[in-house]
C-alpha positions as CSV (number, residue, x, y, z in Angstrom):
1,X,-118.3,-12.5,60.3
2,X,-115.0,-14.3,60.7
3,X,-114.4,-17.3,62.9
4,X,-112.0,-15.5,65.2
5,X,-114.8,-13.5,66.9
6,X,-116.1,-16.8,68.4
7,X,-112.9,-17.2,70.5
8,X,-113.9,-14.3,72.8
9,X,-115.3,-15.9,76.0
10,X,-116.8,-12.6,77.5
11,X,-117.3,-9.1,76.2
12,X,-114.9,-7.9,78.9
13,X,-112.0,-9.5,77.0
14,X,-112.4,-7.1,74.1
15,X,-110.8,-9.4,71.5
16,X,-109.7,-7.2,68.6
17,X,-108.2,-7.7,65.2
18,X,-105.9,-4.9,64.0
19,X,-105.8,-3.6,60.4
20,X,-103.0,-1.3,59.4
21,X,-103.1,1.4,56.7
22,X,-100.9,4.3,55.7
23,X,-101.4,7.5,53.7
24,X,-99.4,10.6,52.8
25,X,-101.0,14.0,53.5
26,X,-99.8,16.3,50.8
27,X,-99.5,20.0,51.8
28,X,-97.4,23.0,50.9
29,X,-94.9,22.5,53.8
30,X,-94.1,19.0,52.7
31,X,-95.6,15.5,52.6
32,X,-96.6,14.0,56.0
33,X,-96.9,10.2,56.4
34,X,-99.7,8.9,58.6
35,X,-100.2,5.4,59.9
36,X,-103.8,4.5,60.7
37,X,-104.8,1.5,62.8
38,X,-108.4,0.1,62.5
39,X,-109.5,-2.0,65.4
40,X,-112.1,-4.6,64.6
41,X,-113.8,-5.7,67.9
42,X,-115.4,-9.1,68.2
43,X,-118.2,-7.3,69.9
44,X,-118.6,-3.6,70.3
45,X,-116.9,-2.2,73.4
46,X,-119.0,-1.1,76.4
47,X,-121.0,2.0,75.5
48,X,-120.6,1.5,71.7
49,X,-122.8,0.0,69.0
50,X,-120.1,-0.1,66.3
51,X,-117.4,-2.7,65.9
52,X,-114.7,-0.7,64.0
53,X,-112.5,2.1,65.3
54,X,-109.8,3.9,63.3
55,X,-107.1,6.1,64.8
56,X,-104.2,7.9,63.2
57,X,-100.7,7.9,64.7
58,X,-100.3,11.7,65.1
59,X,-102.4,14.7,65.7
60,X,-103.4,17.5,63.3
61,X,-104.4,21.1,63.8
62,X,-101.7,21.5,66.5
63,X,-101.6,25.3,66.6
64,X,-105.3,25.8,67.2
65,X,-107.0,22.8,68.8
66,X,-104.9,19.6,68.3
67,X,-106.6,16.3,68.0
68,X,-105.9,12.8,66.7
69,X,-108.0,11.9,63.7
70,X,-110.3,8.9,64.3
71,X,-113.6,7.4,63.3
72,X,-116.1,4.8,64.3
73,X,-118.1,2.7,61.9
74,X,-120.0,-0.5,61.1
75,X,-117.3,-1.5,58.6
76,X,-113.6,-0.9,58.1
77,X,-114.5,1.3,55.1
78,X,-116.7,3.7,57.2
79,X,-114.3,3.9,60.2
80,X,-111.2,4.4,58.0
81,X,-113.1,6.8,55.7
82,X,-113.9,9.1,58.7
83,X,-110.3,9.1,59.9
84,X,-108.9,9.9,56.4
85,X,-111.4,12.7,56.0
86,X,-110.2,14.3,59.2
87,X,-106.6,14.0,58.1
88,X,-107.4,15.7,54.8
89,X,-109.5,18.4,56.4
90,X,-107.2,19.7,59.0
91,X,-103.5,20.9,58.6
92,X,-100.6,19.1,60.0
93,X,-98.6,21.8,61.8
94,X,-95.9,19.8,63.5
95,X,-95.8,18.7,67.1
96,X,-95.5,21.4,69.8
97,X,-92.1,22.1,71.1
98,X,-91.8,22.0,74.8
99,X,-91.3,25.4,76.5
100,X,-87.9,24.5,78.0
101,X,-86.7,23.2,74.6
102,X,-87.8,26.5,72.9
103,X,-85.9,28.5,75.5
104,X,-82.5,26.7,74.8
């Protein structure tokens, strides 16, 4: 455990170190870059037992049931791994176009 976690005075402060990663999803329509941020909490947030949370910068599966790939874990490796697996598993179909923009 790093020294920085001892700077947190109370759990409510949710002191967090950020780790940044990027990957390129290769698919037939073209390559899509993803930025992934892993939050390393000094202590797990309320309601969680895990200290690491990874989240991508954009959603996938937009045409069916859009969601943002993410993952929790007891290490950077496990949280990042869950997020990367979701990016690989589901297609990136572009962001939805607003109704009014489509009509113009």
